[in-house]
C-alpha positions as CSV (number, residue, x, y, z in Angstrom):
1,M,22.9,4.5,17.3
2,D,25.1,6.4,14.8
3,P,23.6,10.0,14.6
4,S,24.5,10.1,10.9
5,Q,22.1,7.2,10.3
6,V,19.1,9.0,11.9
7,K,17.1,11.7,10.3
8,I,15.5,13.7,13.1
9,P,12.8,16.2,12.2
10,P,13.8,19.7,13.2
11,M,12.4,20.7,16.6
12,K,10.9,24.0,17.6
13,D,12.2,26.4,20.2
14,M,11.1,24.8,23.5
15,T,8.3,26.3,25.5
16,V,5.8,25.0,28.2
17,D,3.2,24.7,25.5
18,N,5.2,23.0,22.7
19,I,7.6,20.6,24.6
20,T,5.1,17.7,24.3
21,E,4.9,18.2,20.5
22,N,8.6,18.3,20.2
23,V,9.1,15.0,22.2
24,H,6.5,13.4,19.9
25,L,8.4,14.7,16.9
26,I,11.7,13.2,18.0
27,N,10.1,9.9,18.9
28,S,8.2,9.7,15.6
29,Q,10.9,7.7,13.8
30,C,10.1,4.6,15.9
31,A,9.5,1.6,13.7
32,D,7.4,-0.3,16.2
33,P,3.8,1.1,16.0
34,R,2.8,-0.2,19.4
35,L,5.9,1.2,21.2
36,K,5.4,4.5,19.4
37,Y,1.8,4.7,20.4
38,V,2.5,3.8,24.1
39,L,5.3,6.4,24.4
40,E,3.2,9.0,22.7
41,R,0.4,8.6,25.2
42,L,2.8,8.2,28.2
43,V,4.6,11.5,27.3
44,T,1.2,13.2,26.7
45,H,-0.1,12.2,30.2
46,L,3.1,12.9,32.0
47,H,3.4,16.4,30.5
48,D,-0.3,17.1,31.1
49,F,0.2,16.0,34.7
50,A,3.1,18.4,35.2
51,R,1.2,21.3,33.6
52,E,-2.1,20.6,35.5
53,T,-0.4,20.3,38.9
54,R,2.2,23.0,38.2
55,L,4.8,20.6,39.4
56,S,7.6,22.2,41.3
57,T,11.3,21.2,40.9
58,K,11.3,20.2,44.6
59,E,8.3,17.9,44.1
60,W,9.8,16.5,40.9
61,M,13.1,15.7,42.7
62,A,11.2,14.2,45.6
63,G,9.4,11.9,43.2
64,L,12.6,10.8,41.6
65,Q,14.2,10.1,45.0
66,F,11.1,8.1,45.9
67,L,11.4,5.9,42.8
68,T,15.1,5.5,43.4
69,E,14.4,4.2,46.9
70,V,11.8,1.9,45.5
71,G,14.4,0.4,43.2
72,Q,17.1,0.2,45.8
73,I,15.0,-2.0,48.2
74,C,14.0,-4.5,45.5
75,T,15.5,-8.0,45.8
76,D,14.7,-11.5,44.4
77,V,12.1,-12.0,47.1
78,R,10.9,-8.5,47.6
79,Q,9.6,-6.5,44.6
80,E,8.8,-3.0,45.8
81,F,7.8,-1.9,42.4
82,I,5.1,-4.5,42.3
83,L,3.9,-3.3,45.7
84,L,3.9,0.3,44.4
85,S,1.8,-0.8,41.4
86,D,-0.5,-2.7,43.6
87,I,-1.2,0.1,46.1
88,L,-1.9,2.5,43.3
89,G,-4.5,0.2,41.8
90,L,-2.5,-0.2,38.6
91,S,-1.8,-4.0,38.9
92,I,-5.5,-4.9,39.2
93,L,-6.4,-2.4,36.3
94,V,-3.8,-3.9,33.9
95,D,-5.0,-7.5,34.8
96,S,-8.6,-6.6,34.2
97,I,-7.8,-5.0,30.8
98,D,-5.4,-7.7,29.6
99,H,-7.5,-10.6,30.9
100,P,-11.2,-9.7,30.5
101,K,-13.7,-12.3,31.7
102,P,-17.1,-13.1,30.2
103,A,-20.0,-13.5,32.6
104,G,-19.8,-16.7,34.6
105,S,-16.1,-17.2,34.4
106,T,-13.6,-16.7,37.3
107,E,-12.3,-13.2,37.7
108,G,-8.6,-12.4,38.1
109,T,-6.8,-10.4,40.7
110,V,-3.3,-9.3,41.6
111,L,-0.3,-11.6,41.6
112,G,1.3,-9.9,44.5
113,P,5.1,-9.8,45.2
114,F,5.5,-13.2,46.8
115,H,4.9,-15.8,44.1
116,T,8.0,-18.0,43.5
117,H,9.0,-20.7,41.1
118,E,10.3,-23.1,43.7
119,A,7.0,-24.8,44.7
120,E,6.9,-28.6,44.6
121,E,4.3,-30.5,42.7
122,L,2.1,-32.4,45.2
123,P,-0.4,-35.3,44.7
124,H,-4.1,-34.7,45.6
125,G,-4.7,-34.8,49.3
126,D,-1.2,-33.8,50.3
127,S,-0.6,-30.9,52.6
128,M,1.2,-27.8,51.4
129,S,1.6,-26.2,54.8
130,H,3.8,-27.4,57.6
131,D,2.7,-24.8,60.1
132,P,1.6,-26.5,63.3
133,N,-0.1,-23.4,64.6
134,G,-2.5,-22.9,61.6
135,E,-6.1,-24.0,61.6
136,P,-6.1,-27.1,59.3
137,L,-8.2,-26.5,56.2
138,L,-9.4,-28.9,53.5
139,V,-9.6,-27.3,50.0
140,V,-11.7,-29.1,47.3
141,C,-12.1,-27.3,43.9
142,T,-13.3,-28.0,40.4
143,L,-12.1,-26.6,37.1
144,K,-14.4,-26.2,34.1
145,D,-14.6,-24.3,30.9
146,T,-17.4,-21.8,30.1
147,A,-19.5,-24.6,28.7
148,G,-19.4,-26.6,31.9
149,N,-16.9,-29.2,30.7
150,P,-14.2,-30.3,33.2
151,I,-10.6,-29.4,32.3
152,S,-8.0,-32.0,33.1
153,D,-4.2,-31.6,33.6
154,V,-4.2,-27.9,34.4
155,K,-1.1,-26.7,36.2
156,I,-2.2,-25.0,39.3
157,D,0.1,-22.8,41.4
158,I,-1.2,-22.3,45.0
159,W,0.4,-20.2,47.8
160,E,-0.6,-18.6,51.1
161,T,1.0,-17.2,54.3
162,D,1.6,-19.1,57.5
163,S,-0.5,-18.5,60.6
164,T,1.4,-15.4,61.5
165,G,0.8,-13.8,58.1
166,H,4.2,-14.3,56.6
167,Y,5.2,-16.0,53.4
168,D,8.0,-18.6,53.5
169,V,10.4,-16.3,51.6
170,Q,10.0,-13.5,54.2
171,Y,12.1,-15.5,56.7
172,P,15.8,-15.0,56.6
173,D,16.5,-18.7,57.4
174,H,14.2,-19.8,54.6
175,E,15.5,-23.0,53.1
176,G,12.7,-24.4,50.9
177,P,9.1,-23.9,49.9
178,D,6.3,-24.0,52.5
179,G,2.7,-22.8,52.2
180,R,2.9,-23.2,48.4
181,C,2.6,-26.1,45.9
182,I,1.8,-27.0,42.4
183,M,-1.1,-29.4,41.6
184,R,-2.7,-30.9,38.4
185,S,-6.4,-31.2,37.9
186,D,-7.6,-34.8,37.5
187,A,-9.8,-36.2,34.6
188,E,-12.9,-34.7,36.2
189,G,-11.3,-31.3,36.6
190,I,-11.0,-31.7,40.4
191,F,-8.0,-30.9,42.7
192,W,-7.9,-31.1,46.4
193,F,-5.3,-30.5,49.1
194,N,-4.8,-29.7,52.8
195,A,-3.7,-26.2,53.9
196,I,-4.4,-23.8,56.7
197,T,-7.1,-21.2,57.0
198,P,-5.8,-17.9,55.6
199,V,-5.2,-15.0,57.9
200,P,-5.0,-11.2,57.2
201,Y,-1.5,-9.7,57.0
202,P,0.2,-6.4,56.2
203,I,2.2,-6.0,52.9
204,P,5.8,-5.0,53.7
205,H,5.6,-1.4,54.9
206,D,9.1,-0.7,56.2
207,G,10.2,0.8,52.9
208,P,9.2,3.7,50.6
209,V,5.8,2.2,49.7
210,G,5.0,1.9,53.4
211,K,6.0,5.4,54.0
212,L,3.7,6.5,51.2
213,L,0.8,4.6,52.7
214,K,1.4,6.4,56.0
215,R,1.4,9.8,54.3
216,L,-1.9,8.9,52.7
217,H,-3.3,7.7,56.0
218,R,-3.8,4.2,54.6
219,H,-3.3,0.9,56.3
220,P,-1.0,-1.8,54.7
221,Y,-3.3,-4.8,55.4
222,R,-4.6,-7.4,53.1
223,P,-7.7,-9.5,53.9
224,S,-7.3,-13.3,54.5
225,H,-6.8,-15.0,51.1
226,M,-5.2,-17.8,49.2
227,H,-3.6,-17.4,45.8
228,F,-4.2,-19.5,42.7
229,M,-2.7,-19.5,39.2
230,F,-3.9,-21.6,36.3
231,E,-2.0,-22.6,33.2
232,K,-2.9,-24.8,30.3
233,E,-2.3,-24.4,26.6
234,G,-5.4,-23.1,24.9
235,Y,-6.7,-21.3,28.0
236,D,-6.2,-17.7,29.1
237,H,-3.6,-17.5,31.9
238,L,-5.6,-16.9,35.2
239,I,-4.1,-15.3,38.3
240,T,-6.7,-15.1,41.1
241,A,-7.3,-15.5,44.8
242,L,-10.1,-16.5,47.2
243,Y,-10.9,-14.1,50.0
244,L,-12.7,-14.9,53.3
245,R,-16.0,-13.3,53.8
246,N,-16.3,-10.9,56.8
247,D,-12.6,-10.4,57.1
248,P,-11.9,-7.0,58.8
249,Y,-10.1,-5.8,55.7
250,E,-12.5,-7.2,53.1
251,T,-13.6,-3.7,52.0
252,S,-10.3,-1.9,52.5
253,D,-7.7,-4.2,50.8
254,A,-4.4,-2.2,50.5
255,V,-3.9,-3.5,46.9
256,F,-7.5,-3.4,45.7
257,G,-7.6,-7.2,45.0
258,V,-11.0,-8.2,46.4
259,K,-13.9,-8.8,44.0
260,D,-17.3,-10.0,45.1
261,S,-17.2,-13.1,43.0
262,L,-14.0,-14.2,44.8
263,V,-15.3,-13.8,48.3
264,V,-16.0,-17.2,50.0
265,E,-17.0,-18.6,53.3
266,I,-15.2,-21.4,55.2
267,G,-17.6,-24.2,55.7
268,K,-17.4,-27.5,57.7
269,A,-17.0,-31.0,56.3
270,D,-20.2,-33.1,56.6
271,A,-20.1,-36.8,57.1
272,R,-19.9,-37.6,53.3
273,I,-17.0,-35.1,52.7
274,A,-15.2,-36.3,55.9
275,A,-15.3,-39.9,54.8
276,K,-14.4,-39.2,51.2
277,Y,-11.4,-37.0,52.0
278,G,-10.2,-38.5,55.2
279,V,-10.9,-35.7,57.7
280,K,-13.0,-35.4,60.8
281,E,-16.6,-34.3,60.5
282,G,-16.7,-30.6,61.2
283,H,-13.2,-30.0,59.7
284,A,-12.8,-26.5,58.1
285,L,-13.6,-26.8,54.4
286,L,-13.1,-24.4,51.5
287,T,-14.8,-25.3,48.1
288,Y,-14.9,-23.3,44.9
289,D,-15.7,-24.0,41.2
290,F,-13.2,-22.2,39.0
291,V,-14.2,-21.5,35.4
292,L,-11.4,-20.9,32.8
293,V,-11.8,-19.0,29.5
294,S,-10.3,-20.1,26.2
295,D,-7.6,-18.0,24.5
296,E,-10.0,-17.3,21.7
297,Q,-12.7,-16.0,24.0
298,T,-10.3,-13.7,25.8
299,S,-8.7,-12.4,22.6
300,A,-12.0,-11.5,21.0
301,L,-13.3,-9.9,24.2
302,R,-10.0,-7.9,24.7
303,D,-10.1,-6.7,21.1
304,Q,-13.7,-5.5,21.4
305,N,-13.1,-3.8,24.7
306,S,-10.1,-2.0,23.3
307,R,-12.1,-0.7,20.3
308,D,-15.0,0.4,22.5
309,A,-12.8,2.1,25.1
310,L,-10.7,4.0,22.6
311,D,-13.7,4.9,20.5
312,K,-15.1,6.7,23.5
313,L,-11.9,8.7,23.6
314,G,-12.4,9.6,20.0
315,R,-9.4,7.6,18.8
316,K,-9.7,5.4,15.7
317,V,-7.6,2.3,16.3
318,K,-6.8,-1.1,14.7
319,I,-5.7,-4.2,16.5
320,V,-2.3,-5.6,15.7
321,N,-1.0,-8.7,17.6
322,G,-3.8,-8.3,20.1
323,L,-3.0,-4.7,21.0
324,P,-4.4,-1.4,19.8
325,I,-2.5,1.1,17.6
326,P,-3.7,4.2,15.8
327,D,-5.4,3.5,12.6
328,L,-3.9,6.0,10.2
329,D,-5.2,4.4,6.9
């Protein structure tokens, strides 16, 4: 931007105490009220962090080097920054804020770094896994709205690891999707498919995030789970997962994704289920009733939650395009 076209308010002589005020001052010309507010709060908290911890130059440089290494290891199939966000609990926090759920609806959880857009759409009853060593699993689910009505033609992204705890894209000779698929709910809101029983696995820990976990004396493991993502116009986008009860990492998930309402048990197909879905009696069975929330419900709840949260902080706000900004009127 041409400096002659910008009128910068005069800054004060820089000190530890007034540097934050000066940064706010020079950023105050931003025309986007949301961006201006976000940067104002980001700078405030970053500067307060440095002052409260008495951050040393050596520590600051170590932090910059760490973030540089996080960026350098990122690829199309490995997003180390998502891992970093996950292990700091930020991913699950942002999802919970941006996609609040009324009582009785399905809660969201972390996307994780291994979702792809190459999954094939499969018909009901097909198998999304070609792993001969996994325990075969029948999955039968329903999709309803908060009033109990079935929702048809929802696009459902589903993905899981193989029996060794690896996603398809983690293999160097990966040639196509496996352990993942796209389905559509039928007229009764039902979708069903064959998979393998999920197993626990470690997130990639050979990079900077793994080194940080080691320094923190934390393990890198995630409990056994299967990912689901739901999309349909008029409904809030839902990213979630189902976790197996009594998994050894159920209460120590490295990325904080487990919620009580998403913990399930693997059952066994009875004679009726076996006959209906073409499996043997006693076959491993996973069932779940998903409940989606409308865009209108989510928007109203998110706006109210924003007002309530910021009111507790003593900040008067108004909602613009679904996001809070300071109310200066």
